[in-house]
KEMAR-312900 format. One line per 5 residues: their letters; for each residue x negated, y negated, z of N, C-alpha, C. Coordinates in Angstrom, 1 decimal. Layout:
N
a = X/Y/Z/X/Y/Z/X/Y/Z | ...
end
This chain:
307
xxxxx = -20.4/-2.2/-4.6/-20.0/-2.2/-6.0/-21.2/-2.8/-6.8 | -21.5/-2.1/-8.0/-22.7/-2.6/-8.7/-22.4/-3.9/-9.4 | -23.4/-4.6/-9.8/-23.3/-6.0/-10.3/-22.4/-6.1/-11.5 | -22.5/-5.1/-12.5/-21.7/-5.2/-13.7/-20.2/-5.0/-13.4 | -19.9/-4.1/-12.5/-18.5/-3.8/-12.2/-17.9/-5.0/-11.4
xxxxx = -18.8/-5.6/-10.5/-18.3/-6.7/-9.7/-18.0/-7.9/-10.6 | -18.8/-8.1/-11.6/-18.6/-9.2/-12.6/-17.3/-9.0/-13.4 | -17.1/-7.8/-13.8/-15.9/-7.4/-14.6/-14.7/-7.6/-13.7 | -14.7/-7.2/-12.4/-13.6/-7.4/-11.5/-13.2/-8.8/-11.3 | -14.2/-9.7/-11.2/-14.0/-11.1/-11.0/-13.3/-11.8/-12.2
xxxxx = -13.4/-11.2/-13.3/-12.8/-11.7/-14.5/-11.4/-11.2/-14.8 | -10.9/-10.3/-13.9/-9.6/-9.8/-14.1/-8.7/-10.3/-13.0 | -7.4/-10.5/-13.2/-6.5/-11.0/-12.2/-6.3/-10.0/-11.0 | -6.4/-8.7/-11.3/-6.2/-7.7/-10.2/-7.4/-6.8/-10.1 | -7.6/-6.4/-8.9/-8.6/-5.3/-8.6/-7.8/-4.0/-8.6
xxxxx = -8.3/-2.9/-9.1/-7.6/-1.7/-9.2/-8.1/-0.7/-8.2 | -7.2/0.2/-7.8/-7.5/1.2/-6.7/-6.6/2.4/-6.9 | -6.9/3.5/-6.2/-6.0/4.6/-6.0/-5.9/4.9/-4.6 | -4.7/5.6/-4.2/-4.5/5.9/-2.9/-4.8/7.4/-2.6 | -5.7/7.5/-1.6/-6.0/8.9/-1.2/-4.9/9.6/-0.5
xxxxx = -3.8/8.9/-0.1/-2.7/9.6/0.4/-2.1/10.7/-0.5 | -2.4/10.5/-1.8/-2.0/11.5/-2.8/-2.5/12.8/-2.5 | -3.8/12.9/-2.1/-4.4/14.2/-1.9/-3.9/14.8/-0.5 | -3.6/13.9/0.4/-3.0/14.3/1.7/-1.6/15.0/1.4 | -0.8/14.3/0.6/0.5/14.9/0.3/0.4/16.2/-0.5
xxxxx = -0.5/16.2/-1.4/-0.6/17.4/-2.3/-1.1/18.6/-1.5 | -2.0/18.4/-0.5/-2.4/19.5/0.4/-1.2/20.0/1.2 | -0.4/19.2/1.6/0.8/19.6/2.4/1.9/20.2/1.6 | 2.2/19.6/0.5/3.4/20.1/-0.3/3.1/21.2/-1.3 | 1.8/21.2/-1.8/1.5/22.1/-2.9/0.4/23.0/-2.5
xxxxx = -0.1/22.9/-1.3/-1.2/23.8/-0.8/-2.4/23.7/-1.7 | -2.7/22.5/-2.2/-3.9/22.3/-3.1/-5.0/21.7/-2.3 | -6.2/22.2/-2.5/-7.4/21.7/-1.8/-8.2/20.9/-2.8 | -8.6/19.7/-2.4/-9.4/18.8/-3.2/-10.7/18.5/-2.5 | -11.8/19.1/-3.0/-13.1/18.7/-2.4/-13.4/17.3/-2.5
xxxxx = -14.1/16.7/-1.5/-14.4/15.3/-1.5/-15.2/14.9/-2.8 | -16.2/15.7/-3.1/-17.1/15.3/-4.2/-16.4/15.3/-5.5 | -15.4/16.2/-5.7/-14.7/16.3/-6.9/-13.8/15.0/-7.0 | -13.1/14.7/-6.0/-12.2/13.6/-5.9/-12.9/12.3/-6.3 | -14.0/12.0/-5.5/-14.7/10.8/-5.7/-15.4/10.7/-7.1
xxxxx = -15.8/11.8/-7.6/-16.4/11.8/-8.9/-15.3/11.5/-10.0 | -14.2/12.1/-9.9/-13.1/12.0/-10.9/-12.6/10.5/-10.9 | -12.3/10.0/-9.7/-11.7/8.6/-9.7/-12.7/7.6/-10.0 | -14.0/7.8/-9.7/-15.0/6.8/-10.0/-15.2/6.7/-11.5 | -14.9/7.7/-12.2/-15.0/7.7/-13.7/-13.8/7.0/-14.4
xxxxx = -12.8/6.7/-13.6/-11.7/5.9/-14.1/-12.1/4.4/-14.2 | -13.2/4.0/-13.6/-13.6/2.6/-13.7/-12.9/1.7/-12.7 | -12.3/2.3/-11.7/-11.6/1.5/-10.7/-12.5/0.8/-9.7 | -11.9/-0.1/-8.9/-12.7/-0.8/-7.9/-12.7/-0.3/-6.5 | -11.6/0.5/-6.1/-11.6/0.9/-4.7/-10.5/1.9/-4.4
xxxxx = -10.4/2.2/-3.1/-9.5/3.3/-2.6/-8.8/2.8/-1.4 | -7.6/3.3/-1.1/-7.0/3.2/0.2/-7.1/4.5/0.9 | -7.6/4.5/2.1/-7.8/5.7/2.9/-6.4/6.0/3.6 | -6.2/7.3/3.8/-5.1/7.8/4.6/-5.7/8.5/5.8 | -4.9/8.6/6.9/-5.4/9.2/8.2/-6.0/10.6/8.0
xxxxx = -5.4/11.4/7.1/-5.8/12.8/7.0/-6.6/13.0/5.7 | -7.0/12.0/5.0/-7.9/12.1/3.8/-8.8/10.9/3.7 | -10.1/11.1/3.7/-10.8/12.4/3.8/-10.5/13.0/5.2 | -10.8/14.3/5.2/-10.5/15.1/6.4/-11.3/14.6/7.6 | -10.7/14.7/8.8/-11.4/14.3/10.0/-10.9/13.1/10.7
xxxxx = -10.0/12.4/10.1/-9.4/11.2/10.7/-10.4/10.0/10.7 | -9.8/8.9/11.1/-10.7/7.7/11.1/-11.6/7.7/12.2 | -12.9/7.2/12.0/-13.8/7.0/13.1/-13.2/5.9/14.0 | -13.5/5.8/15.3/-13.1/4.7/16.1/-14.0/3.5/15.8 | -13.5/2.4/16.2/-14.2/1.1/16.0/-15.5/1.0/16.7
xxxxx = -15.7/1.9/17.8/-16.9/1.8/18.5/-17.9/3.0/18.2 | -17.7/3.5/16.9/-18.6/4.5/16.4/-19.3/4.0/15.1 | -20.2/3.1/15.2/-20.8/2.5/14.1/-21.5/3.5/13.1 | -22.1/4.5/13.7/-22.8/5.5/12.9/-21.9/6.2/12.0 | -20.7/6.7/12.6/-19.7/7.4/11.8/-19.1/6.5/10.7
xxxxx = -18.9/5.2/11.1/-18.3/4.3/10.1/-19.3/4.1/9.0 | -20.5/3.9/9.3/-21.5/3.7/8.3/-21.7/4.9/7.3 | -21.5/6.1/7.9/-21.6/7.4/7.1/-20.4/7.4/6.2 | -19.2/7.1/6.6/-18.1/7.1/5.8/-18.2/6.1/4.6 | -18.7/4.9/5.0/-18.9/3.8/4.0/-19.9/4.3/2.9
xxxxx = -21.0/5.0/3.4/-22.0/5.4/2.4/-21.5/6.4/1.4 | -20.6/7.3/1.9/-20.0/8.3/1.0/-19.3/7.6/-0.2 | -18.6/6.5/0.0/-17.9/5.8/-1.1/-18.8/4.9/-1.8 | -19.9/4.4/-1.2/-20.9/3.5/-1.8/-21.6/4.3/-2.9 | -21.8/5.6/-2.7/-22.4/6.5/-3.6/-21.7/6.6/-5.0
xxxxx = -20.4/6.3/-4.9/-19.6/6.4/-6.1/-19.1/5.0/-6.5 | -19.7/3.9/-5.9/-19.4/2.6/-6.3/-18.0/2.2/-6.1 | -17.4/2.6/-4.9/-16.0/2.4/-4.6/-15.9/1.6/-3.3 | -15.1/0.5/-3.4/-14.7/-0.2/-2.2/-13.6/0.5/-1.4 | -13.6/0.4/-0.1/-12.5/0.9/0.7/-11.7/-0.4/1.0
xxxxx = -10.6/-0.6/0.2/-10.0/-1.9/0.3/-8.9/-1.9/1.4 | -8.4/-0.7/1.8/-7.3/-0.7/2.8/-7.3/0.7/3.5 | -6.6/0.7/4.6/-6.4/2.0/5.3/-4.9/2.0/5.6 | -4.3/3.2/5.7/-2.9/3.4/6.1/-2.9/3.7/7.6 | -1.9/3.1/8.3/-1.6/3.3/9.7/-0.2/3.6/9.9
xxxxx = 0.1/4.2/11.1/1.5/4.5/11.5/2.0/3.5/12.4 | 3.3/3.1/12.3/4.0/2.2/13.2/5.1/3.0/13.9 | 4.9/4.3/14.1/5.9/5.1/14.8/6.3/4.5/16.2 | 5.3/4.1/16.9/5.6/3.6/18.3/5.8/2.1/18.3 | 5.8/1.4/17.2/5.9/-0.1/17.2/7.3/-0.5/17.6
xxxxx = 8.3/0.4/17.5/9.7/0.0/17.9/10.2/0.9/19.0 | 9.3/1.5/19.8/9.7/2.3/20.9/10.5/1.5/21.9 | 11.5/2.0/22.6/12.2/1.3/23.6/11.4/1.1/24.9 | 10.3/1.8/25.0/9.4/1.8/26.1/8.4/0.7/25.9 | 8.4/-0.4/26.7/7.4/-1.5/26.6/6.0/-1.0/26.6
xxxxx = 5.7/0.0/27.5/4.3/0.5/27.6/3.8/1.2/26.3 | 4.7/1.9/25.7/4.4/2.6/24.4/4.1/1.6/23.4 | 4.9/0.5/23.3/4.6/-0.5/22.3/3.3/-1.2/22.5 | 3.0/-1.5/23.8/1.7/-2.1/24.1/0.5/-1.2/23.7 | 0.7/0.1/23.9/-0.4/1.0/23.5/-0.5/1.1/22.0
xxxxx = 0.6/1.0/21.3/0.5/1.0/19.8/-0.2/-0.3/19.4 | 0.0/-1.4/20.0/-0.7/-2.6/19.6/-2.2/-2.5/19.9 | -2.5/-1.9/21.0/-3.9/-1.7/21.3/-4.5/-0.8/20.3 | -3.8/0.3/19.9/-4.3/1.2/18.8/-4.5/0.5/17.5 | -3.5/-0.4/17.2/-3.6/-1.1/16.0/-4.8/-2.0/15.9
xxxxx = -5.1/-2.6/17.0/-6.3/-3.5/17.1/-7.5/-2.7/16.8 | -7.6/-1.5/17.3/-8.8/-0.6/17.0/-8.8/-0.2/15.5 | -7.6/0.1/14.9/-7.6/0.4/13.5/-8.1/-0.8/12.7 | -7.6/-2.0/13.1/-8.0/-3.2/12.4/-9.5/-3.5/12.5 | -10.1/-3.3/13.7/-11.5/-3.4/13.8/-12.3/-2.4/13.0
xxxxx = -11.8/-1.2/12.9/-12.4/-0.2/12.1/-12.3/-0.6/10.6 | -11.1/-1.1/10.2/-10.9/-1.5/8.8/-11.9/-2.6/8.4 | -12.0/-3.6/9.3/-12.9/-4.7/9.1/-14.3/-4.2/9.0 | -14.7/-3.3/9.8/-16.0/-2.8/9.9/-16.5/-2.0/8.7 | -15.5/-1.5/7.9/-15.9/-0.7/6.7/-15.6/-1.6/5.4
xxxxx = -15.3/-2.8/5.6/-15.2/-3.7/4.5/-13.8/-3.9/3.9 | -12.7/-3.5/4.6/-11.4/-3.6/4.0/-10.9/-5.0/3.9 | -9.9/-5.2/3.0/-9.3/-6.5/2.9/-7.8/-6.4/3.4 | -7.3/-5.2/3.4/-5.9/-5.0/3.7/-5.6/-3.9/4.7 | -4.4/-3.9/5.3/-4.0/-2.8/6.2/-2.5/-2.5/5.8
xxxxx = -2.2/-1.3/5.7/-0.8/-0.9/5.5/-0.2/-0.2/6.7 | 1.1/-0.4/7.0/1.7/0.4/8.1/3.1/0.8/7.8 | 3.5/1.9/8.3/4.8/2.5/8.0/5.6/2.9/9.2 | 6.8/2.5/9.4/7.6/2.8/10.6/8.4/4.1/10.6 | 7.6/5.2/10.5/8.3/6.5/10.5/8.6/6.7/12.0
xxxxx = 9.5/7.7/12.3/9.8/8.0/13.6/11.3/7.9/13.9 | 11.8/8.2/15.1/13.2/8.3/15.4/13.6/7.0/16.2 | 14.9/6.8/16.2/15.5/5.6/16.8/15.4/5.7/18.3 | 15.6/6.9/18.9/15.5/7.1/20.3/16.7/6.5/21.0 | 16.5/6.2/22.3/17.6/5.6/23.1/17.7/4.1/23.0
xxxxx = 18.2/3.7/21.8/18.3/2.2/21.6/19.2/2.0/20.4 | 19.8/0.9/20.2/20.6/0.6/19.0/19.6/0.2/17.9 | 20.2/0.2/16.7/19.4/-0.1/15.5/18.9/-1.6/15.6 | 19.8/-2.5/16.1/19.5/-3.9/16.2/18.4/-4.1/17.2 | 18.4/-3.3/18.3/17.3/-3.4/19.3/16.0/-3.0/18.7
xxxxx = 16.1/-1.8/18.0/14.8/-1.3/17.4/14.3/-2.3/16.4 | 15.1/-2.9/15.6/14.7/-3.9/14.6/14.0/-5.1/15.2 | 14.6/-5.6/16.3/14.0/-6.7/17.0/12.6/-6.3/17.6 | 12.5/-5.1/18.2/11.2/-4.6/18.8/10.2/-4.4/17.7 | 10.6/-3.8/16.6/9.7/-3.6/15.5/9.2/-4.9/14.9
xxxxx = 10.0/-5.9/14.7/9.6/-7.2/14.2/8.6/-7.9/15.1 | 8.9/-7.8/16.4/8.0/-8.4/17.4/6.6/-7.7/17.3 | 6.6/-6.4/17.3/5.3/-5.7/17.2/4.6/-6.0/15.9 | 5.3/-6.0/14.8/4.7/-6.3/13.5/4.1/-7.7/13.4 | 4.8/-8.7/14.0/4.3/-10.0/14.0/3.0/-10.2/14.8
xxxxx = 3.0/-9.5/16.0/1.8/-9.5/16.8/0.6/-8.8/16.1 | 0.9/-7.7/15.4/-0.1/-7.0/14.6/-0.7/-7.8/13.5 | 0.3/-8.5/12.8/-0.2/-9.3/11.7/-1.1/-10.4/12.1 | -0.9/-10.9/13.3/-1.8/-12.0/13.8/-3.2/-11.4/14.2 | -3.2/-10.2/14.7/-4.5/-9.5/15.0/-5.2/-9.3/13.6
xxxxx = -4.5/-8.8/12.6/-5.1/-8.6/11.3/-5.6/-9.9/10.7 | -4.8/-10.9/10.8/-5.2/-12.2/10.2/-6.4/-12.8/10.9 | -6.6/-12.6/12.2/-7.7/-13.0/12.9/-9.0/-12.3/12.5 | -8.9/-11.2/11.8/-10.0/-10.4/11.3/-10.1/-10.5/9.8 | -9.4/-11.5/9.3/-9.4/-11.7/7.8/-8.9/-10.5/7.0
xxxxx = -7.9/-9.9/7.6/-7.2/-8.8/7.0/-5.7/-9.1/6.7 | -5.2/-8.6/5.6/-3.8/-8.8/5.3/-3.0/-7.6/5.7 | -1.9/-7.7/6.5/-1.1/-6.6/6.9/0.2/-6.6/6.1 | 0.4/-5.4/5.5/1.7/-5.2/4.7/2.4/-4.0/5.2 | 3.7/-4.0/5.1/4.5/-2.8/5.5/5.5/-2.4/4.4
xxxxx = 6.1/-1.2/4.6/7.1/-0.7/3.6/8.3/-0.2/4.4 | 9.4/-0.3/3.7/10.6/0.4/4.2/10.9/1.5/3.2 | 11.3/2.7/3.7/11.7/3.8/2.8/13.0/4.4/3.2 | 13.7/5.2/2.3/15.0/5.7/2.7/14.9/6.8/3.8 | 13.8/7.3/4.1/13.7/8.3/5.2/13.4/7.7/6.5
xxxxx = 13.2/6.4/6.6/12.9/5.7/7.8/14.2/5.2/8.5 | 14.1/4.9/9.8/15.2/4.2/10.5/15.6/2.9/9.9 | 14.5/2.2/9.5/14.7/0.9/8.8/14.7/1.1/7.3 | 15.8/0.9/6.6/15.9/1.3/5.2/16.9/0.5/4.4 | 17.3/-0.6/4.9/18.2/-1.4/4.1/17.7/-2.8/3.8
xxxxx = 18.3/-3.4/2.8/17.9/-4.8/2.5/18.2/-5.8/3.6 | 19.3/-5.5/4.3/19.6/-6.4/5.4/18.5/-6.3/6.5 | 18.0/-5.1/6.8/16.9/-5.0/7.8/15.6/-5.6/7.3 | 15.3/-5.4/6.0/14.2/-6.1/5.5/14.3/-7.6/5.6 | 15.4/-8.1/5.3/15.7/-9.6/5.3/15.5/-10.1/6.8
xxxxx = 16.0/-9.3/7.7/15.9/-9.7/9.1/14.5/-9.8/9.6 | 13.7/-8.7/9.2/12.3/-8.7/9.6/11.5/-9.8/9.0 | 11.7/-10.0/7.7/10.9/-11.1/7.1/11.4/-12.5/7.5 | 12.7/-12.7/7.7/13.1/-14.0/8.2/12.5/-14.3/9.5 | 12.5/-13.3/10.4/11.9/-13.6/11.7/10.4/-13.9/11.6
xxxxx = 9.7/-13.2/10.6/8.3/-13.4/10.4/8.1/-14.9/9.9 | 8.9/-15.3/8.9/8.8/-16.7/8.4/9.0/-17.7/9.5 | 10.1/-17.5/10.3/10.4/-18.4/11.3/9.3/-18.6/12.4 | 8.6/-17.5/12.6/7.5/-17.5/13.6/6.2/-17.8/13.0 | 6.2/-18.2/11.7/5.0/-18.5/11.0/4.0/-17.3/11.0
xxxxx = 4.5/-16.1/11.0/3.6/-14.9/11.0/3.0/-14.7/9.6 | 1.8/-14.2/9.6/1.2/-13.8/8.3/1.6/-12.5/7.8 | 2.6/-11.9/8.3/3.1/-10.6/7.9/3.6/-10.6/6.5 | 3.2/-9.5/5.7/3.6/-9.4/4.3/4.1/-8.0/4.0 | 4.5/-7.8/2.8/5.0/-6.6/2.3/4.1/-5.9/1.3
xxxxx = 4.2/-4.6/1.2/3.6/-3.8/0.2/4.6/-3.6/-0.9 | 4.3/-4.0/-2.1/5.2/-3.9/-3.3/5.1/-2.5/-3.9 | 5.9/-1.6/-3.4/5.9/-0.2/-3.9/7.0/-0.2/-5.0 | 6.7/0.1/-6.2/7.7/0.1/-7.3/8.9/1.0/-7.0 | 8.6/2.2/-6.5/9.6/3.2/-6.2/10.5/2.8/-5.1
xxxxx = 10.0/2.3/-4.0/10.8/1.9/-2.9/11.6/0.6/-3.2 | 11.0/-0.3/-3.9/11.7/-1.5/-4.2/12.8/-1.2/-5.2 | 12.6/-0.2/-6.1/13.6/0.2/-7.0/14.8/0.7/-6.3 | 14.5/1.6/-5.3/15.6/2.2/-4.5/16.4/1.1/-3.7 | 15.7/0.1/-3.1/16.3/-1.0/-2.4/17.1/-1.9/-3.4
xxxxx = 16.7/-1.9/-4.6/17.4/-2.7/-5.6/18.5/-2.0/-6.4 | 18.8/-0.8/-5.9/20.0/-0.1/-6.5/19.6/0.9/-7.6 | 18.3/1.2/-7.7/17.9/2.3/-8.6/18.1/1.9/-10.1 | 17.9/0.6/-10.4/18.1/0.1/-11.8/16.9/0.2/-12.7 | 15.8/0.5/-12.1/14.5/0.5/-12.9/13.9/-0.9/-13.0
xxxxx = 14.5/-1.8/-12.3/14.0/-3.2/-12.4/13.6/-3.8/-11.0 | 12.6/-3.1/-10.3/12.3/-3.6/-9.0/11.7/-5.0/-8.9 | 11.3/-5.5/-10.1/10.8/-6.9/-10.1/11.9/-7.9/-9.8 | 13.1/-7.5/-10.0/14.2/-8.4/-9.6/14.2/-8.7/-8.1 | 14.0/-7.6/-7.3/13.9/-7.8/-5.9/12.7/-8.5/-5.5
xxxxx = 11.6/-8.2/-6.2/10.3/-8.9/-6.0/10.5/-10.4/-6.2 | 11.2/-10.8/-7.2/11.4/-12.2/-7.5/12.2/-12.9/-6.4 | 13.2/-12.2/-5.8/14.0/-12.7/-4.7/13.2/-12.9/-3.5 | 12.3/-12.0/-3.2/11.5/-12.0/-2.0/10.4/-13.0/-2.1 | 9.8/-13.1/-3.3/8.7/-14.0/-3.6/7.4/-13.3/-3.6
xxxxx = 6.7/-13.4/-4.8/5.4/-12.7/-4.9/4.4/-13.1/-3.9 | 4.5/-14.4/-3.4/3.6/-14.9/-2.4/3.6/-14.1/-1.1 | 4.7/-13.3/-0.9/4.8/-12.5/0.3/4.3/-11.1/0.2 | 3.6/-10.8/-0.9/3.1/-9.4/-1.1/1.6/-9.4/-0.7 | 1.3/-8.3/0.1/-0.1/-8.1/0.5/-0.8/-7.4/-0.6
xxxxx = -0.3/-6.2/-1.0/-0.9/-5.5/-2.1/0.2/-4.6/-2.8 | -0.2/-4.0/-3.9/0.8/-3.3/-4.7/0.5/-1.8/-4.6 | 1.6/-1.0/-4.5/1.6/0.5/-4.7/2.3/0.7/-6.1 | 1.5/1.0/-7.1/2.0/1.1/-8.4/2.4/2.6/-8.7 | 3.7/2.8/-9.0/4.2/4.1/-9.4/5.4/3.9/-10.2
xxxxx = 5.8/5.0/-10.9/7.0/5.0/-11.6/8.0/5.8/-10.8 | 9.3/5.9/-11.2/10.3/6.7/-10.5/11.5/6.8/-11.4 | 12.3/7.8/-11.1/13.6/8.0/-11.9/14.8/7.5/-11.1 | 14.5/6.9/-9.9/15.6/6.4/-9.1/16.2/7.4/-8.1 | 15.6/8.6/-8.0/16.1/9.6/-7.1/15.1/9.8/-5.9
xxxxx = 15.5/10.7/-5.0/14.6/11.1/-3.9/14.2/12.5/-4.0 | 13.0/12.8/-3.6/12.6/14.2/-3.5/13.4/14.9/-2.4 | 13.7/16.2/-2.5/14.5/16.9/-1.5/13.9/16.8/-0.1 | 14.6/16.2/0.8/14.1/16.0/2.2/13.0/15.0/2.3 | 12.8/14.2/1.3/11.7/13.3/1.3/12.1/11.9/0.9
xxxxx = 11.1/11.1/0.5/11.4/9.7/0.2/11.6/9.5/-1.3 | 11.5/8.3/-1.8/11.8/8.1/-3.2/10.8/8.9/-4.1 | 11.3/9.3/-5.2/10.4/10.2/-6.1/9.4/9.3/-6.8 | 8.1/9.6/-6.6/7.0/8.9/-7.3/6.7/9.7/-8.5 | 6.5/9.0/-9.6/6.1/9.6/-10.9/5.0/8.8/-11.5
xxxxx = 4.3/9.5/-12.4/3.2/8.8/-13.2/3.8/7.7/-14.0 | 3.1/6.6/-14.2/3.5/5.5/-15.0/3.9/5.9/-16.4 | 5.1/5.6/-16.8/5.6/6.0/-18.1/6.5/7.3/-18.0 | 6.5/7.9/-16.9/7.3/9.1/-16.7/8.7/8.9/-16.1 | 9.0/7.6/-15.8/10.3/7.3/-15.1/10.9/6.1/-15.8
xxxxx = 11.8/5.4/-15.1/12.6/4.3/-15.7/12.2/2.9/-15.4 | 11.1/2.7/-14.7/10.7/1.4/-14.2/10.3/0.5/-15.5 | 10.7/-0.7/-15.5/10.3/-1.7/-16.5/8.9/-2.2/-16.0 | 7.9/-1.5/-16.3/6.5/-1.9/-15.8/6.1/-3.2/-16.4 | 6.4/-3.5/-17.6/6.0/-4.7/-18.3/6.5/-5.9/-17.5
xxxxx = 7.8/-5.9/-17.2/8.4/-7.0/-16.4/7.8/-7.1/-15.0 | 7.5/-6.0/-14.4/6.9/-6.0/-13.1/5.5/-6.7/-13.1 | 4.7/-6.3/-14.1/3.4/-6.8/-14.2/3.5/-8.3/-14.5 | 4.4/-8.7/-15.4/4.5/-10.1/-15.7/5.0/-10.9/-14.5 | 5.9/-10.4/-13.7/6.3/-11.1/-12.5/5.2/-11.3/-11.5
xxxxx = 4.4/-10.3/-11.3/3.2/-10.4/-10.4/2.2/-11.4/-11.0 | 1.9/-11.4/-12.3/0.9/-12.3/-12.8/1.4/-13.7/-12.8 | 2.7/-13.9/-13.2/3.2/-15.3/-13.3/3.4/-15.8/-11.9 | 3.6/-14.9/-10.9/3.9/-15.4/-9.5/2.6/-15.7/-8.8 | 1.4/-15.4/-9.4/0.1/-15.8/-8.8/-0.5/-14.7/-8.0
xxxxx = 0.0/-13.4/-8.2/-0.6/-12.3/-7.4/-2.0/-12.0/-8.0 | -3.0/-12.1/-7.1/-4.4/-11.8/-7.6/-5.1/-10.8/-6.6 | -4.3/-9.9/-6.1/-4.9/-8.9/-5.2/-5.1/-7.6/-5.7 | -4.9/-6.6/-4.9/-5.2/-5.2/-5.2/-3.9/-4.5/-5.8 | -4.2/-3.8/-6.9/-3.1/-3.0/-7.6/-3.5/-1.5/-7.4
xxxxx = -2.9/-0.8/-6.5/-3.2/0.6/-6.2/-2.3/1.6/-6.7 | -2.8/2.5/-7.5/-1.9/3.6/-8.0/-1.6/4.6/-6.9 | -0.3/4.8/-6.7/0.2/5.6/-5.6/0.8/6.9/-6.2 | 0.2/8.0/-6.0/0.6/9.3/-6.6/1.2/10.2/-5.5 | 1.8/9.6/-4.5/2.4/10.4/-3.4/3.3/11.5/-3.9
xxxxx = 3.0/12.7/-3.5/3.8/13.9/-3.8/4.0/14.2/-5.2 | 3.1/13.7/-6.1/3.1/14.0/-7.5/2.2/15.3/-7.7 | 2.7/16.3/-8.3/1.9/17.6/-8.4/0.5/17.4/-9.0 | 0.4/16.6/-10.1/-0.9/16.4/-10.8/-1.4/15.0/-10.5 | -2.2/14.9/-9.4/-2.6/13.7/-8.9/-3.5/12.9/-9.9
xxxxx = -4.5/13.7/-10.5/-5.4/13.0/-11.5/-4.6/12.5/-12.7 | -3.6/13.2/-13.2/-2.9/12.7/-14.3/-2.2/11.4/-13.9 | -1.6/11.4/-12.7/-0.9/10.1/-12.3/-1.8/9.0/-12.2 | -3.0/9.2/-11.7/-4.0/8.2/-11.6/-4.4/7.6/-12.9 | -4.6/8.5/-13.9/-5.0/8.1/-15.2/-3.9/7.3/-15.9
xxxxx = -2.7/7.7/-15.7/-1.6/7.0/-16.3/-1.4/5.6/-15.7 | -1.6/5.5/-14.4/-1.4/4.2/-13.7/-2.5/3.3/-14.2 | -3.8/3.7/-14.1/-4.9/2.8/-14.5/-4.7/2.4/-16.0 | -4.4/3.3/-16.8/-4.2/3.1/-18.3/-3.1/2.0/-18.5 | -2.0/2.2/-17.7/-0.9/1.2/-17.8/-1.3/-0.2/-17.5
xxxxx = -2.1/-0.4/-16.4/-2.5/-1.7/-16.0/-3.5/-2.2/-17.1 | -4.4/-1.4/-17.5/-5.4/-1.9/-18.5/-4.7/-2.3/-19.8 | -3.7/-1.5/-20.2/-3.0/-1.8/-21.4/-2.2/-3.1/-21.3 | -1.6/-3.4/-20.2/-0.9/-4.7/-20.0/-1.9/-5.8/-20.1 | -3.0/-5.7/-19.4/-3.9/-6.8/-19.3/-4.6/-7.1/-20.7
xxxxx = -4.7/-6.0/-21.5/-5.3/-6.1/-22.8/-4.4/-6.7/-23.8 | -3.1/-6.4/-23.7/-2.1/-6.9/-24.7/-1.2/-8.0/-24.2 | -1.5/-8.5/-23.0/-0.5/-9.5/-22.5/-0.4/-10.7/-23.4 | 0.8/-11.3/-23.4/1.0/-12.4/-24.3/1.1/-13.7/-23.4 | 1.0/-14.8/-24.0/1.1/-16.1/-23.3/2.5/-16.2/-22.8
xxxxx = 2.7/-16.5/-21.5/4.1/-16.7/-21.0/4.8/-17.8/-21.7 | 6.1/-17.8/-21.8/6.9/-18.8/-22.5/6.6/-20.2/-21.8 | 6.4/-21.2/-22.7/6.2/-22.5/-22.1/4.7/-22.9/-21.9 | 3.9/-21.9/-22.0/2.4/-22.1/-21.8/1.7/-22.2/-23.2 | 0.7/-22.9/-23.2/-0.1/-23.0/-24.4/-1.4/-22.1/-24.3
xx = -1.6/-21.2/-25.2/-2.8/-20.3/-25.1/-4.1/-21.2/-25.1 | -5.1/-20.8/-24.3/-6.3/-21.6/-24.3/-7.1/-21.4/-25.6
end
């Protein structure tokens, strides 16, 4: 990052980013091709600080942790556009397998992903428990998933990385009770495991009220690794997860969400998530504009004296 942008970022409470998973989903759902050079040029002109990589975007998958030349080449591509790679997405499909050997291999794979992430300068890791229940009860799967996540969080923490996860309505784990069980076990074991605050998924878990910050307040801002910023109308896409929309196109009370994060002391990455939104660039612009507008017009919280 150049000196001027680095100075500007240090003066803001949040660093801004976009998720390249948006292009991965658009390629799959809408048969749209996005050239690397076009994507990086367009998003760099938004004045953002970084990106979150997805396994299938950029094309070719992640280099392994023992391929320093490929890692350096990937890093240079983003350096050319003055963009940090702040996080990578990973799969936790095998993290709750009933097979002990499969779960051990997942943890070994996770360690390699974490080493790769650290090697390209990331601060965060995200993981998602897609996959089937298999030959086990839901309670058994939840216990296995929690054990795997806690071990992974300790690996990440040892590399100065923050691990966050999400629950979605299309996953085996998709209820507030399951979320509570996982996080309670993490707290009891003093695990550094955290959550990704995705406005659309939190809204769904909170009853589709448009007020995901209420659930955030109950969980505690201190337990958030980073933010996936999106709007939603409280519905799901056919055969898919919660509907993501550009900021201002749904029913989320974004002002209240921003205020909850700011007052709660969140000072991390705010990433615009345009998953399965047909016009990715439009969603990115609306998200960044929404953040900038809040920070520009924010008022002094009640009970505080303006400096």
